[in-house]
C-alpha positions in Angstrom: 32.3 -68.8 -4.4 34.9 -70.5 -6.5 36.5 -68.9 -9.6 36.6 -71.3 -12.6 38.9 -70.6 -15.5 37.7 -71.8 -18.8 39.7 -71.7 -22.1 37.9 -69.8 -24.8 36.5 -72.0 -27.5 38.8 -70.5 -30.1 42.3 -71.6 -29.3 44.9 -70.1 -31.5 48.5 -71.3 -31.7 50.7 -70.6 -28.7 53.7 -68.4 -29.1 56.7 -68.4 -26.8 57.6 -65.2 -25.0 61.0 -63.7 -25.0 62.6 -67.0 -24.2 66.0 -66.3 -25.5 67.6 -64.4 -22.7 71.2 -63.9 -23.6 73.9 -63.7 -20.9 76.3 -60.7 -21.0 80.0 -61.4 -21.5 82.4 -59.0 -19.9 85.4 -57.9 -21.9 86.0 -58.2 -25.6 87.0 -60.7 -28.1 85.2 -63.5 -29.8 83.0 -64.3 -26.8 81.6 -60.7 -27.0 80.9 -61.2 -30.7 79.0 -64.3 -29.7 76.9 -62.4 -27.2 76.2 -59.7 -29.7 75.1 -62.3 -32.3 72.7 -63.7 -29.8 71.5 -60.4 -28.4 71.3 -58.2 -31.5 70.9 -60.9 -34.2 73.8 -59.3 -36.1 74.3 -62.5 -38.2 72.4 -65.6 -39.0 71.9 -68.1 -36.1 74.3 -70.6 -37.8 77.0 -67.9 -38.2 76.5 -66.8 -34.6 76.8 -70.3 -33.3 80.1 -70.7 -35.2 81.4 -67.5 -33.6 80.5 -68.9 -30.2 82.2 -72.2 -31.0 85.4 -70.3 -32.0 85.2 -68.4 -28.7 84.8 -71.6 -26.7 87.6 -73.4 -28.5 90.1 -70.5 -28.8 89.7 -67.9 -26.1 90.8 -68.1 -22.5 87.7 -67.1 -20.4 86.8 -67.0 -16.8 84.0 -69.4 -15.7 81.2 -66.9 -15.9 82.1 -65.9 -19.5 82.5 -69.5 -20.6 79.0 -70.4 -19.1 77.5 -67.3 -20.8 79.1 -68.3 -24.1 77.6 -71.8 -23.9 74.2 -70.2 -23.1 74.5 -67.7 -26.0 75.5 -70.5 -28.4 72.4 -72.4 -27.2 70.2 -69.5 -27.9 71.6 -69.3 -31.4 71.2 -73.0 -32.0 67.6 -72.9 -30.7 66.8 -70.1 -33.2 68.2 -72.4 -35.9 65.9 -75.1 -34.7 68.7 -77.4 -33.4 67.0 -77.9 -30.0 69.1 -81.0 -29.0 72.4 -79.0 -29.5 70.9 -76.1 -27.6 70.0 -78.3 -24.7 73.6 -79.7 -24.7 74.9 -76.2 -24.5 72.6 -75.3 -21.7 73.7 -78.4 -19.8 77.3 -77.4 -20.1 76.5 -73.9 -19.0 74.6 -75.2 -15.9 77.6 -77.4 -14.9 79.8 -74.3 -14.9 77.2 -71.8 -13.4 74.1 -73.5 -12.2 72.9 -70.2 -10.6 72.3 -68.4 -13.9 68.5 -68.2 -14.3 68.7 -67.2 -18.0 70.2 -70.6 -18.9 67.3 -72.4 -17.2 64.8 -70.1 -18.9 66.3 -70.9 -22.3 66.4 -74.6 -21.5 62.7 -74.5 -20.6 61.9 -72.8 -24.0 63.8 -75.5 -25.8 61.8 -78.2 -24.0 58.6 -76.4 -25.0 59.7 -76.5 -28.7 60.3 -80.2 -28.2 56.9 -80.6 -26.6 58.5 -82.0 -23.4 56.3 -80.0 -21.1 57.3 -81.7 -17.8 61.0 -80.9 -18.4 60.0 -77.4 -19.4 58.2 -77.0 -16.1 61.2 -78.1 -14.1 63.6 -75.7 -15.9 61.2 -72.8 -15.8 60.5 -73.3 -12.1 64.2 -73.1 -11.5 64.5 -70.0 -13.7 61.8 -68.4 -11.5 63.5 -69.5 -8.3 66.8 -68.0 -9.5 65.0 -64.7 -10.3 66.0 -64.7 -14.0 66.5 -61.3 -15.5 63.7 -62.1 -17.9 61.3 -63.2 -15.2 58.3 -62.2 -17.2 59.3 -64.6 -20.0 59.8 -67.4 -17.5 56.3 -67.0 -16.2 54.9 -66.7 -19.7 56.6 -69.8 -20.9 55.7 -71.7 -17.8 52.1 -70.7 -18.5 52.4 -72.3 -21.9 53.8 -75.5 -20.4 51.0 -75.6 -17.7 48.3 -75.1 -20.3 49.7 -77.9 -22.4 49.8 -80.2 -19.3 46.1 -79.4 -18.6 46.6 -76.9 -15.7 44.5 -74.2 -17.2 44.1 -72.3 -14.0 47.8 -72.3 -13.3 48.4 -71.1 -16.9 46.0 -68.2 -16.4 47.7 -67.1 -13.2 51.2 -67.3 -14.8 50.1 -65.3 -17.8 48.8 -62.7 -15.3 52.1 -62.7 -13.5 54.0 -62.2 -16.8 51.8 -59.2 -17.6 52.2 -57.8 -14.1 56.0 -58.0 -14.5 55.9 -56.5 -18.0 52.8 -54.2 -18.2 51.4 -53.6 -21.7 53.0 -56.7 -23.1 50.8 -57.4 -26.1 51.6 -61.1 -26.2 50.6 -61.7 -22.6 47.5 -59.6 -23.0 46.5 -61.6 -26.0 47.0 -64.9 -24.1 44.8 -63.7 -21.3 42.1 -62.6 -23.7 41.7 -66.3 -24.6 40.5 -67.1 -21.0 37.1 -66.6 -19.5 36.8 -66.4 -15.7 33.5 -67.5 -14.4 32.1 -67.7 -10.8 30.3 -70.8 -9.7 
């Protein structure tokens, strides 16, 4: 017997998971303020991005903190709806620290917002292979991209994996409730 996964007839709007994985900055200064703006939403996204820009332009940072600051500024720019600027920041962060899964995760989310699902898939696959600290969000967002690309079965299994990684996650539970698994 083969399991068939069918989308429920009522398809509601898709919502991204916790796609905005911030990257911790060690130490103090403006770069830490940038991280806190991204992590705790202490200021508006625009103000937070300006803080990050000041950190990038004015502070001496090690490579890890510089990459994290670019990623955090990208998160803030993404929240403000400036996806192209966010993607530019993620690209800069990846050139410095390509092994940071959170950067790839956020890049995948930006591509989803831009409806560039093949690029989202590539970024989210990389976030998963790098074992991003928000792995549940990487699977969740990849499920959205898969569903948009017509891979309904793959989307179902990625939503399940997201829920396995973060049990009792209402958003993933809701997504799974839209599917009906039938046996042929």
